[in-house]
C-alpha atoms as an extended CHARMM CRD file, in Angstrom:
* protein
*
       151  EXT
         1         1  MET       CA            -10.8350000000       32.9230000000      -39.3030000000  PROA      1               0.0000000000
         2         2  PRO       CA             -7.5260000000       32.9900000000      -37.2180000000  PROA      2               0.0000000000
         3         3  LYS       CA             -5.6590000000       28.8220000000      -37.8560000000  PROA      3               0.0000000000
         4         4  ILE       CA             -4.3650000000       26.9040000000      -35.0920000000  PROA      4               0.0000000000
         5         5  HSD       CA             -1.9440000000       24.4460000000      -34.6890000000  PROA      5               0.0000000000
         6         6  ALA       CA             -1.1200000000       22.1220000000      -32.7320000000  PROA      6               0.0000000000
         7         7  PRO       CA              2.2870000000       20.5210000000      -32.0970000000  PROA      7               0.0000000000
         8         8  LYS       CA              3.7910000000       17.4130000000      -34.1410000000  PROA      8               0.0000000000
         9         9  GLU       CA              3.9560000000       16.1020000000      -31.0660000000  PROA      9               0.0000000000
        10        10  SER       CA              0.6980000000       15.9990000000      -29.4430000000  PROA      10              0.0000000000
        11        11  THR       CA             -1.3110000000       14.8890000000      -32.3680000000  PROA      11              0.0000000000
        12        12  GLU       CA              0.3350000000       11.3010000000      -32.1530000000  PROA      12              0.0000000000
        13        13  GLY       CA             -1.6770000000       10.3720000000      -29.4680000000  PROA      13              0.0000000000
        14        14  LYS       CA             -1.3140000000        9.0270000000      -25.8040000000  PROA      14              0.0000000000
        15        15  PRO       CA              1.9110000000        6.0790000000      -25.5650000000  PROA      15              0.0000000000
        16        16  GLN       CA             -0.1300000000        2.7390000000      -24.4620000000  PROA      16              0.0000000000
        17        17  LEU       CA             -0.5220000000        1.4510000000      -21.3820000000  PROA      17              0.0000000000
        18        18  GLY       CA              1.8790000000       -0.7630000000      -21.5940000000  PROA      18              0.0000000000
        19        19  ALA       CA              2.4770000000       -4.5460000000      -19.3990000000  PROA      19              0.0000000000
        20        20  GLY       CA              2.2610000000       -4.4650000000      -16.1130000000  PROA      20              0.0000000000
        21        21  VAL       CA              0.1970000000       -4.6800000000      -12.8800000000  PROA      21              0.0000000000
        22        22  PHE       CA             -2.6530000000       -1.8640000000      -11.7650000000  PROA      22              0.0000000000
        23        23  GLN       CA             -5.1030000000       -1.1090000000       -9.9680000000  PROA      23              0.0000000000
        24        24  PHE       CA             -8.3280000000        0.1110000000      -11.8880000000  PROA      24              0.0000000000
        25        25  ARG       CA            -11.9000000000        0.8020000000      -11.4790000000  PROA      25              0.0000000000
        26        26  VAL       CA            -14.8630000000       -0.5810000000      -12.6900000000  PROA      26              0.0000000000
        27        27  ASP       CA            -16.4900000000        3.1410000000      -14.1640000000  PROA      27              0.0000000000
        28        28  GLY       CA            -19.5750000000        0.6280000000      -15.8660000000  PROA      28              0.0000000000
        29        29  PHE       CA            -20.2650000000       -1.6860000000      -18.6630000000  PROA      29              0.0000000000
        30        30  LYS       CA            -20.6780000000       -0.4960000000      -22.7960000000  PROA      30              0.0000000000
        31        31  PRO       CA            -21.6450000000       -4.2740000000      -24.1830000000  PROA      31              0.0000000000
        32        32  LYS       CA            -22.1720000000       -5.1660000000      -27.8280000000  PROA      32              0.0000000000
        33        33  LYS       CA            -23.3990000000       -8.2500000000      -30.3990000000  PROA      33              0.0000000000
        34        34  SER       CA            -19.8120000000      -10.2120000000      -30.7240000000  PROA      34              0.0000000000
        35        35  LYS       CA            -18.8370000000      -10.4590000000      -34.1380000000  PROA      35              0.0000000000
        36        36  ASP       CA            -20.4780000000      -13.8180000000      -34.6180000000  PROA      36              0.0000000000
        37        37  GLY       CA            -23.4990000000      -12.2940000000      -32.8370000000  PROA      37              0.0000000000
        38        38  LYS       CA            -23.9010000000      -15.1330000000      -31.1810000000  PROA      38              0.0000000000
        39        39  SER       CA            -22.8420000000      -14.0310000000      -28.2970000000  PROA      39              0.0000000000
        40        40  THR       CA            -22.2640000000      -10.3140000000      -26.1990000000  PROA      40              0.0000000000
        41        41  ASN       CA            -19.5640000000       -8.8790000000      -25.1110000000  PROA      41              0.0000000000
        42        42  LEU       CA            -19.4080000000       -6.7010000000      -21.6970000000  PROA      42              0.0000000000
        43        43  ASN       CA            -17.0830000000       -4.2450000000      -21.9000000000  PROA      43              0.0000000000
        44        44  PRO       CA            -16.6960000000       -3.0550000000      -18.4950000000  PROA      44              0.0000000000
        45        45  GLN       CA            -15.2500000000        0.2550000000      -18.5600000000  PROA      45              0.0000000000
        46        46  MET       CA            -12.0260000000        0.0860000000      -16.7190000000  PROA      46              0.0000000000
        47        47  ARG       CA             -9.7790000000        3.0980000000      -15.8020000000  PROA      47              0.0000000000
        48        48  VAL       CA             -5.8630000000        3.0780000000      -13.7990000000  PROA      48              0.0000000000
        49        49  ILE       CA             -5.9080000000        4.1200000000      -11.0770000000  PROA      49              0.0000000000
        50        50  ASN       CA             -3.2090000000        5.0820000000       -7.5510000000  PROA      50              0.0000000000
        51        51  HSD       CA             -0.7560000000        5.5210000000      -10.5550000000  PROA      51              0.0000000000
        52        52  PRO       CA              2.0720000000        8.3380000000      -10.8190000000  PROA      52              0.0000000000
        53        53  THR       CA              2.3230000000        8.5280000000      -14.4330000000  PROA      53              0.0000000000
        54        54  ASN       CA             -0.7030000000        6.3240000000      -15.6790000000  PROA      54              0.0000000000
        55        55  ASN       CA             -3.5780000000        7.2540000000      -13.7720000000  PROA      55              0.0000000000
        56        56  ASP       CA             -7.1260000000        7.3950000000      -15.4780000000  PROA      56              0.0000000000
        57        57  ALA       CA             -5.5790000000        5.5690000000      -18.4740000000  PROA      57              0.0000000000
        58        58  PRO       CA             -8.0360000000        3.3050000000      -19.9340000000  PROA      58              0.0000000000
        59        59  ILE       CA             -7.7120000000       -0.9710000000      -19.9150000000  PROA      59              0.0000000000
        60        60  PHE       CA             -9.1800000000       -2.7310000000      -22.9500000000  PROA      60              0.0000000000
        61        61  GLU       CA            -11.3500000000       -5.7800000000      -21.6620000000  PROA      61              0.0000000000
        62        62  ASN       CA            -13.5200000000       -7.6100000000      -24.0890000000  PROA      62              0.0000000000
        63        63  MET       CA            -15.2850000000      -10.0280000000      -21.6780000000  PROA      63              0.0000000000
        64        64  ASN       CA            -17.3490000000      -11.9950000000      -23.8120000000  PROA      64              0.0000000000
        65        65  SER       CA            -21.0740000000      -13.1660000000      -22.3010000000  PROA      65              0.0000000000
        66        66  GLN       CA            -19.8040000000      -17.5650000000      -23.1440000000  PROA      66              0.0000000000
        67        67  ALA       CA            -15.9270000000      -16.4140000000      -21.2430000000  PROA      67              0.0000000000
        68        68  GLY       CA            -17.6440000000      -17.5070000000      -17.9960000000  PROA      68              0.0000000000
        69        69  TRP       CA            -14.2700000000      -17.9850000000      -16.3630000000  PROA      69              0.0000000000
        70        70  VAL       CA            -12.7120000000      -14.9080000000      -17.0930000000  PROA      70              0.0000000000
        71        71  GLN       CA            -15.9730000000      -13.0650000000      -15.6840000000  PROA      71              0.0000000000
        72        72  GLN       CA            -15.1760000000      -14.9460000000      -12.6090000000  PROA      72              0.0000000000
        73        73  ASP       CA            -11.5220000000      -14.0170000000      -12.4380000000  PROA      73              0.0000000000
        74        74  PHE       CA            -13.0480000000      -10.2460000000      -12.9540000000  PROA      74              0.0000000000
        75        75  CYS       CA            -15.8330000000      -10.3080000000      -10.5420000000  PROA      75              0.0000000000
        76        76  HSD       CA            -12.9060000000      -12.0870000000       -7.5780000000  PROA      76              0.0000000000
        77        77  ALA       CA            -10.3610000000       -9.2480000000       -8.6520000000  PROA      77              0.0000000000
        78        78  LEU       CA            -13.3620000000       -6.7700000000       -7.1730000000  PROA      78              0.0000000000
        79        79  GLY       CA            -14.0780000000       -8.3620000000       -3.6250000000  PROA      79              0.0000000000
        80        80  VAL       CA            -17.7680000000       -9.9090000000       -4.9450000000  PROA      80              0.0000000000
        81        81  GLU       CA            -19.0070000000      -13.5320000000       -5.9650000000  PROA      81              0.0000000000
        82        82  MET       CA            -20.7270000000      -14.4580000000       -8.9170000000  PROA      82              0.0000000000
        83        83  GLU       CA            -24.1040000000      -14.8900000000       -7.8470000000  PROA      83              0.0000000000
        84        84  SER       CA            -24.5350000000      -18.4370000000       -6.4670000000  PROA      84              0.0000000000
        85        85  ASP       CA            -26.1740000000      -20.6530000000       -9.8750000000  PROA      85              0.0000000000
        86        86  GLY       CA            -23.1610000000      -19.1530000000      -12.0380000000  PROA      86              0.0000000000
        87        87  ALA       CA            -24.5090000000      -15.7350000000      -13.1160000000  PROA      87              0.0000000000
        88        88  PHE       CA            -22.9680000000      -12.6780000000      -13.4440000000  PROA      88              0.0000000000
        89        89  PRO       CA            -23.6740000000      -10.2150000000      -10.6930000000  PROA      89              0.0000000000
        90        90  GLY       CA            -26.5960000000       -7.9070000000      -10.7840000000  PROA      90              0.0000000000
        91        91  GLU       CA            -28.2420000000       -7.8910000000      -14.0710000000  PROA      91              0.0000000000
        92        92  PHE       CA            -28.0680000000       -5.8140000000      -17.6220000000  PROA      92              0.0000000000
        93        93  VAL       CA            -31.3960000000       -4.1210000000      -18.6680000000  PROA      93              0.0000000000
        94        94  GLY       CA            -32.7790000000       -2.9950000000      -21.8250000000  PROA      94              0.0000000000
        95        95  PRO       CA            -34.3350000000       -4.6910000000      -25.0460000000  PROA      95              0.0000000000
        96        96  ASP       CA            -33.0000000000       -8.2850000000      -25.3840000000  PROA      96              0.0000000000
        97        97  ASP       CA            -31.6230000000       -8.3900000000      -29.3900000000  PROA      97              0.0000000000
        98        98  ASP       CA            -29.7160000000       -4.8560000000      -28.4620000000  PROA      98              0.0000000000
        99        99  PRO       CA            -27.2770000000       -4.9580000000      -26.3860000000  PROA      99              0.0000000000
       100       100  THR       CA            -25.7110000000       -1.8040000000      -27.0410000000  PROA      100             0.0000000000
       101       101  LYS       CA            -29.0770000000       -0.5390000000      -25.1270000000  PROA      101             0.0000000000
       102       102  TRP       CA            -28.4250000000       -2.5920000000      -22.0130000000  PROA      102             0.0000000000
       103       103  THR       CA            -27.7230000000       -0.2020000000      -19.1510000000  PROA      103             0.0000000000
       104       104  TYR       CA            -25.5730000000       -2.6730000000      -16.3770000000  PROA      104             0.0000000000
       105       105  ALA       CA            -27.5700000000       -2.1970000000      -12.4630000000  PROA      105             0.0000000000
       106       106  GLY       CA            -25.5060000000       -3.8270000000       -9.4970000000  PROA      106             0.0000000000
       107       107  PRO       CA            -22.1460000000       -4.3220000000       -7.4100000000  PROA      107             0.0000000000
       108       108  LEU       CA            -19.4840000000       -3.6030000000       -9.3000000000  PROA      108             0.0000000000
       109       109  VAL       CA            -18.9100000000       -0.3560000000      -11.1450000000  PROA      109             0.0000000000
       110       110  GLY       CA            -17.4290000000        2.1100000000       -8.6620000000  PROA      110             0.0000000000
       111       111  ARG       CA            -15.5190000000       -1.0910000000       -7.0910000000  PROA      111             0.0000000000
       112       112  THR       CA            -11.6510000000       -0.8460000000       -7.3990000000  PROA      112             0.0000000000
       113       113  GLY       CA             -9.4000000000       -4.3930000000       -8.0350000000  PROA      113             0.0000000000
       114       114  THR       CA             -5.5880000000       -5.5260000000       -9.3100000000  PROA      114             0.0000000000
       115       115  VAL       CA             -4.8310000000       -6.6630000000      -12.8990000000  PROA      115             0.0000000000
       116       116  GLU       CA             -1.4160000000       -7.5710000000      -14.0740000000  PROA      116             0.0000000000
       117       117  LEU       CA             -1.9450000000       -6.5720000000      -17.9680000000  PROA      117             0.0000000000
       118       118  THR       CA              0.7160000000       -7.9040000000      -21.0070000000  PROA      118             0.0000000000
       119       119  GLN       CA              1.3210000000       -7.1130000000      -24.5940000000  PROA      119             0.0000000000
       120       120  VAL       CA             -0.0840000000       -9.5870000000      -27.3200000000  PROA      120             0.0000000000
       121       121  PRO       CA              0.0010000000       -9.2660000000      -31.1170000000  PROA      121             0.0000000000
       122       122  ASN       CA             -2.3010000000       -6.8520000000      -32.5260000000  PROA      122             0.0000000000
       123       123  LEU       CA             -4.0760000000       -7.3660000000      -36.2010000000  PROA      123             0.0000000000
       124       124  LYS       CA             -2.3910000000       -4.6830000000      -37.3780000000  PROA      124             0.0000000000
       125       125  GLY       CA              1.7200000000       -6.9900000000      -36.4640000000  PROA      125             0.0000000000
       126       126  GLY       CA              1.7000000000       -4.2550000000      -33.4050000000  PROA      126             0.0000000000
       127       127  LEU       CA              1.1440000000       -4.7270000000      -29.6990000000  PROA      127             0.0000000000
       128       128  ARG       CA             -1.8420000000       -4.0280000000      -28.1150000000  PROA      128             0.0000000000
       129       129  THR       CA             -2.7680000000       -4.2670000000      -24.0960000000  PROA      129             0.0000000000
       130       130  THR       CA             -4.7260000000       -7.0880000000      -22.7320000000  PROA      130             0.0000000000
       131       131  PRO       CA             -5.2670000000       -8.7220000000      -18.9230000000  PROA      131             0.0000000000
       132       132  LYS       CA             -3.1400000000      -11.6670000000      -18.4310000000  PROA      132             0.0000000000
       133       133  LYS       CA             -3.9870000000      -12.1590000000      -14.5870000000  PROA      133             0.0000000000
       134       134  TYR       CA             -7.1740000000      -11.0810000000      -12.6400000000  PROA      134             0.0000000000
       135       135  PHE       CA             -5.5410000000      -10.6540000000       -8.7060000000  PROA      135             0.0000000000
       136       136  CYS       CA             -8.5160000000      -12.4470000000       -6.6860000000  PROA      136             0.0000000000
       137       137  ALA       CA             -9.7630000000      -10.4370000000       -3.7650000000  PROA      137             0.0000000000
       138       138  VAL       CA            -12.7430000000      -12.4080000000       -1.7410000000  PROA      138             0.0000000000
       139       139  PRO       CA            -11.4600000000      -13.0050000000        1.4160000000  PROA      139             0.0000000000
       140       140  GLY       CA            -10.9560000000      -17.0980000000        1.4570000000  PROA      140             0.0000000000
       141       141  CYS       CA            -11.2810000000      -17.9000000000       -2.0950000000  PROA      141             0.0000000000
       142       142  THR       CA            -10.8460000000      -21.8470000000       -2.9510000000  PROA      142             0.0000000000
       143       143  ALA       CA            -12.0850000000      -21.0810000000       -6.7180000000  PROA      143             0.0000000000
       144       144  ARG       CA             -9.8930000000      -21.0700000000       -9.2180000000  PROA      144             0.0000000000
       145       145  HSD       CA             -8.0720000000      -18.7250000000      -11.1340000000  PROA      145             0.0000000000
       146       146  SER       CA             -6.1880000000      -18.7610000000      -14.0640000000  PROA      146             0.0000000000
       147       147  GLU       CA             -2.7130000000      -17.8950000000      -14.4100000000  PROA      147             0.0000000000
       148       148  SER       CA             -2.3250000000      -16.8830000000      -17.7910000000  PROA      148             0.0000000000
       149       149  LEU       CA             -6.0240000000      -14.7780000000      -20.0790000000  PROA      149             0.0000000000
       150       150  ALA       CA             -3.6310000000      -12.8600000000      -22.8010000000  PROA      150             0.0000000000
       151       151  GLY       CA             -4.5180000000      -15.4820000000      -26.2050000000  PROA      151             0.0000000000
C-alpha cells in the first residue's frame, strides 16, 4: 500500500484570522446549549467575503440567547432590525429541549455585513479572534450600539 506524505508546513493549519475590519456573510446557525445549560449559544456561521487573502475564512461568534445587545448589533450589521417585541428575527424550528436539532428560518441567512475583529487572550495562554464591533447597516438607525463586544 503506498504511503502518502504531506509537507510538514501543510499540517500546521491555517493561520488564525487577525484583527481588522472585514465584510462577512451569514451561512446559517449551529445552536447549542451554553455550558451552564441555562441559555443557548446561537453560533452564527459567518465567513469573510471580498478579501484578497482571507476570503472564506470563518469568523467565530457564540452569540448567547441572553445577550440581546449582541444580537441587535449583529442583526443591524446585516441591515435587519430586531422584531418589535425585541425578539431575534426569524425563528428556530425544532425540539425545545435540543438546540442542536434546530434549523433557522428567517431573513439573516445569506445577508452580508461588516465587523471589526480583535484578538483577546484565550484559556490556553494564546490569543483568539473575536468580534469587537458590528457596523450598523440599518438606514436612519438611532439605536445605541456597542463600541466593544470583546471581553
